[in-house]
N, CA and C atoms as an extended XYZ file, in Angstrom:
249
Properties=species:S:1:pos:R:3:atomname:S:1:resname:S:1:resid:I:1 pbc="F F F"
N       109.929       93.678      152.535 N   MET     1
C       111.485       92.883      152.270 CA  MET     1
C       111.249       92.800      150.710 C   MET     1
N       110.079       92.374      150.098 N   ARG     2
C       109.975       92.420      148.625 CA  ARG     2
C       110.293       93.612      147.873 C   ARG     2
N       109.863       94.753      148.424 N   ASN     3
C       110.140       96.034      147.990 CA  ASN     3
C       111.455       96.452      148.149 C   ASN     3
N       112.457       95.881      148.732 N   LYS     4
C       113.679       96.191      148.938 CA  LYS     4
C       114.241       95.627      147.974 C   LYS     4
N       114.052       94.363      147.530 N   VAL     5
C       114.636       93.418      146.562 CA  VAL     5
C       114.220       94.080      145.372 C   VAL     5
N       113.102       94.499      144.828 N   LEU     6
C       112.545       95.183      143.789 CA  LEU     6
C       113.413       96.254      143.546 C   LEU     6
N       113.556       97.180      144.443 N   ILE     7
C       114.147       98.370      144.319 CA  ILE     7
C       115.641       98.127      143.906 C   ILE     7
N       116.251       97.178      144.509 N   ILE     8
C       117.843       96.840      144.347 CA  ILE     8
C       117.686       96.405      142.872 C   ILE     8
N       117.031       95.515      142.468 N   ALA     9
C       116.885       94.830      141.229 CA  ALA     9
C       116.700       95.967      140.168 C   ALA     9
N       115.858       97.151      140.302 N   LEU    10
C       115.508       98.056      139.534 CA  LEU    10
C       116.880       98.712      139.327 C   LEU    10
N       117.507       99.262      140.473 N   ILE    11
C       118.615      100.070      140.369 CA  ILE    11
C       119.793       99.418      139.630 C   ILE    11
N       119.967       98.020      140.005 N   SER    12
C       120.882       97.222      139.280 CA  SER    12
C       120.937       97.377      137.859 C   SER    12
N       119.705       97.117      137.232 N   ALA    13
C       119.425       97.031      135.861 CA  ALA    13
C       119.509       98.374      135.138 C   ALA    13
N       119.285       99.659      136.096 N   ALA    14
C       119.466      100.891      135.487 CA  ALA    14
C       121.013      100.992      135.162 C   ALA    14
N       121.567      100.608      136.445 N   LEU    15
C       123.076      100.928      136.235 CA  LEU    15
C       123.674      100.078      135.107 C   LEU    15
N       123.261       98.835      134.939 N   LEU    16
C       123.725       98.049      133.899 CA  LEU    16
C       123.633       98.539      132.362 C   LEU    16
N       122.422       98.838      132.374 N   SER    17
C       121.790       99.714      131.031 CA  SER    17
C       122.520      100.843      130.828 C   SER    17
N       122.850      101.627      131.800 N   ASN    18
C       123.416      102.903      131.451 CA  ASN    18
C       124.950      102.641      131.002 C   ASN    18
N       125.680      101.712      131.830 N   THR    19
C       126.801      101.282      131.317 CA  THR    19
C       126.994      100.846      129.956 C   THR    19
N       126.074      100.098      129.399 N   ASN    20
C       126.263       99.702      128.133 CA  ASN    20
C       125.958      100.577      127.267 C   ASN    20
N       124.940      101.593      127.542 N   SER    21
C       124.673      102.662      126.433 CA  SER    21
C       125.738      103.707      126.263 C   SER    21
N       126.687      103.614      127.439 N   ASN    22
C       127.978      104.516      127.025 CA  ASN    22
C       129.096      104.090      126.738 C   ASN    22
N       128.981      102.574      126.322 N   ALA    23
C       130.169      101.970      125.767 CA  ALA    23
C       130.519      102.651      124.484 C   ALA    23
N       129.590      102.888      123.467 N   GLY    24
C       129.783      103.377      122.171 CA  GLY    24
C       130.538      104.706      122.384 C   GLY    24
N       130.126      105.692      123.357 N   VAL    25
C       130.845      106.818      123.517 CA  VAL    25
C       132.091      106.673      123.952 C   VAL    25
N       132.542      105.805      124.957 N   TYR    26
C       133.934      105.630      125.461 CA  TYR    26
C       134.787      104.959      124.260 C   TYR    26
N       134.222      104.023      123.536 N   ALA    27
C       134.849      103.324      122.340 CA  ALA    27
C       135.312      104.442      121.247 C   ALA    27
N       134.484      105.453      121.097 N   ALA    28
C       134.721      106.560      120.229 CA  ALA    28
C       135.921      107.307      120.661 C   ALA    28
N       136.013      107.632      122.032 N   THR    29
C       137.113      108.256      122.677 CA  THR    29
C       138.206      107.665      122.715 C   THR    29
N       138.269      106.212      122.694 N   LEU    30
C       139.557      105.593      122.897 CA  LEU    30
C       139.946      104.789      121.584 C   LEU    30
N       139.557      105.463      120.369 N   THR    31
C       140.133      105.013      118.966 CA  THR    31
C       141.366      105.312      118.841 C   THR    31
N       142.292      104.547      118.388 N   PRO    32
C       143.715      104.980      118.135 CA  PRO    32
C       143.744      105.905      117.230 C   PRO    32
N       144.885      106.823      117.266 N   ARG    33
C       145.042      107.592      116.269 CA  ARG    33
C       145.930      107.130      115.212 C   ARG    33
N       145.840      107.553      113.948 N   PRO    34
C       146.575      106.892      112.984 CA  PRO    34
C       148.198      107.189      113.302 C   PRO    34
N       148.912      106.340      112.826 N   ALA    35
C       150.415      106.387      112.953 CA  ALA    35
C       151.102      107.554      112.174 C   ALA    35
N       151.981      108.161      112.887 N   ALA    36
C       152.495      109.492      112.202 CA  ALA    36
C       153.449      109.113      110.883 C   ALA    36
N       153.337      109.928      109.940 N   VAL    37
C       153.862      109.675      108.872 CA  VAL    37
C       155.614      109.841      109.094 C   VAL    37
N       156.300      108.789      108.548 N   ALA    38
C       157.832      109.042      108.795 CA  ALA    38
C       158.462      110.054      108.127 C   ALA    38
N       159.234      110.901      108.689 N   PRO    39
C       159.672      112.058      108.137 CA  PRO    39
C       160.920      111.479      106.810 C   PRO    39
N       160.628      112.406      105.959 N   GLN    40
C       161.291      112.133      104.557 CA  GLN    40
C       162.898      112.723      104.662 C   GLN    40
N       163.777      112.233      103.971 N   ALA    41
C       165.143      112.886      103.822 CA  ALA    41
C       165.346      114.095      103.247 C   ALA    41
N       165.963      114.964      103.606 N   VAL    42
C       165.766      116.391      103.183 CA  VAL    42
C       167.333      116.689      102.939 C   VAL    42
N       167.609      116.907      101.591 N   THR    43
C       169.239      117.384      101.604 CA  THR    43
C       169.387      118.712      101.419 C   THR    43
N       170.620      119.343      101.399 N   VAL    44
C       170.833      120.754      101.422 CA  VAL    44
C       170.949      121.240       99.939 C   VAL    44
N       171.053      120.293       99.021 N   ASP    45
C       171.143      120.532       97.686 CA  ASP    45
C       170.062      121.573       97.185 C   ASP    45
N       168.849      121.328       97.397 N   ALA    46
C       167.688      122.140       97.166 CA  ALA    46
C       167.992      123.665       97.510 C   ALA    46
N       168.348      123.752       98.763 N   PHE    47
C       168.775      124.903       99.319 CA  PHE    47
C       169.789      125.768       98.621 C   PHE    47
N       171.023      124.924       98.316 N   TYR    48
C       171.871      125.495       97.600 CA  TYR    48
C       171.441      126.141       96.281 C   TYR    48
N       170.872      125.248       95.692 N   GLN    49
C       170.330      125.378       94.016 CA  GLN    49
C       169.471      126.520       94.016 C   GLN    49
N       168.647      126.780       94.876 N   SER    50
C       167.422      127.756       94.872 CA  SER    50
C       168.067      129.011       95.112 C   SER    50
N       169.024      129.033       96.191 N   LEU    51
C       169.620      130.488       96.277 CA  LEU    51
C       170.800      130.719       95.321 C   LEU    51
N       171.157      129.780       94.642 N   GLY    52
C       172.242      129.786       93.655 CA  GLY    52
C       171.839      130.682       92.591 C   GLY    52
N       170.524      130.650       92.315 N   THR    53
C       169.942      131.378       91.191 CA  THR    53
C       170.123      133.135       91.291 C   THR    53
N       170.034      133.527       92.809 N   TYR    54
C       170.074      134.961       93.163 CA  TYR    54
C       171.437      135.534       93.545 C   TYR    54
N       172.390      134.366       93.589 N   GLY    55
C       173.668      134.855       94.151 CA  GLY    55
C       174.816      133.633       93.935 C   GLY    55
N       176.264      133.772       94.768 N   HIS    56
C       177.020      132.848       94.301 CA  HIS    56
C       177.457      132.333       95.725 C   HIS    56
N       178.020      131.161       95.908 N   TRP    57
C       178.493      130.567       97.230 CA  TRP    57
C       179.792      130.810       96.789 C   TRP    57
N       180.595      130.744       98.234 N   PHE    58
C       181.859      130.997       98.264 CA  PHE    58
C       182.468      130.262       99.735 C   PHE    58
N       183.681      129.761       99.666 N   SER    59
C       184.141      129.073      100.982 CA  SER    59
C       184.847      130.385      101.608 C   SER    59
N       184.459      130.628      103.012 N   HIS    60
C       184.921      131.695      103.913 CA  HIS    60
C       185.880      130.819      104.806 C   HIS    60
N       187.011      131.504      105.220 N   ASP    61
C       187.887      130.748      106.144 CA  ASP    61
C       187.194      130.544      107.752 C   ASP    61
N       186.469      131.896      107.996 N   ARG    62
C       186.032      131.683      109.379 CA  ARG    62
C       184.444      131.000      109.460 C   ARG    62
N       183.884      131.345      108.333 N   PHE    63
C       182.321      131.003      108.357 CA  PHE    63
C       181.819      129.586      107.542 C   PHE    63
N       182.702      129.211      106.735 N   GLY    64
C       182.547      128.160      106.086 CA  GLY    64
C       181.833      128.572      104.606 C   GLY    64
N       180.776      127.840      104.113 N   TRP    65
C       180.366      128.272      102.873 CA  TRP    65
C       179.130      129.581      103.211 C   TRP    65
N       179.567      130.395      102.259 N   VAL    66
C       178.663      131.539      102.499 CA  VAL    66
C       178.015      131.980      101.046 C   VAL    66
N       176.838      132.395      101.228 N   TRP    67
C       176.037      133.013      100.071 CA  TRP    67
C       176.098      134.698      100.058 C   TRP    67
N       176.454      134.927       98.730 N   MET    68
C       176.361      136.503       98.550 CA  MET    68
C       175.518      136.604       97.339 C   MET    68
N       174.338      137.608       97.563 N   PRO    69
C       173.532      137.865       96.364 CA  PRO    69
C       174.199      138.616       95.337 C   PRO    69
N       173.697      138.485       94.123 N   TYR    70
C       174.195      139.456       92.944 CA  TYR    70
C       173.683      140.723       93.200 C   TYR    70
N       174.317      141.739       92.535 N   ASP    71
C       174.008      143.182       92.484 CA  ASP    71
C       173.713      143.811       93.793 C   ASP    71
N       174.873      143.521       94.413 N   VAL    72
C       174.702      144.515       95.822 CA  VAL    72
C       176.193      144.945       96.165 C   VAL    72
N       175.960      145.942       96.774 N   ALA    73
C       177.323      147.099       97.229 CA  ALA    73
C       178.093      146.192       97.902 C   ALA    73
N       179.417      146.610       97.751 N   VAL    74
C       180.496      146.165       98.509 CA  VAL    74
C       180.260      146.044       99.881 C   VAL    74
N       179.845      147.047      100.471 N   SER    75
C       179.571      147.249      101.751 CA  SER    75
C       178.344      146.592      102.415 C   SER    75
N       177.575      145.862      101.404 N   TRP    76
C       176.098      145.265      101.897 CA  TRP    76
C       176.392      144.426      102.940 C   TRP    76
N       175.440      144.353      104.149 N   ARG    77
C       175.426      143.507      105.027 CA  ARG    77
C       173.823      143.027      105.127 C   ARG    77
N       173.853      141.590      105.441 N   PRO    78
C       172.318      141.250      105.541 CA  PRO    78
C       171.754      141.712      106.842 C   PRO    78
N       170.180      142.249      106.617 N   TYR    79
C       169.440      142.593      107.826 CA  TYR    79
C       170.098      144.068      108.270 C   TYR    79
N       170.867      144.704      107.736 N   SER    80
C       171.067      145.967      108.429 CA  SER    80
C       170.279      146.990      107.844 C   SER    80
N       169.492      147.029      106.718 N   VAL    81
C       168.653      148.095      106.387 CA  VAL    81
C       167.325      147.654      106.446 C   VAL    81
N       166.899      146.642      107.121 N   GLY    82
C       165.498      146.142      107.225 CA  GLY    82
C       165.198      145.151      106.327 C   GLY    82
N       166.254      144.703      105.479 N   GLN    83
C       165.868      143.733      104.302 CA  GLN    83
C       166.824      142.701      104.394 C   GLN    83
């Protein structure tokens, strides 16, 4: 009977020590992630200004504001010749 009690005590001690040794491992995996950075407001002005250097903007009845690059043929169509 003493041997059974001793074995149970040893197993219990081993289990408890094993749980404590893994506490650091589990704590490392449960570390909260840093909060996401809030998105900043983006305006379309930068888009219009950067393209304005290479062409001009005009209002089209069907499509709204349209950009046309400088130095292109009247028949030019975007992405029609691979460019």
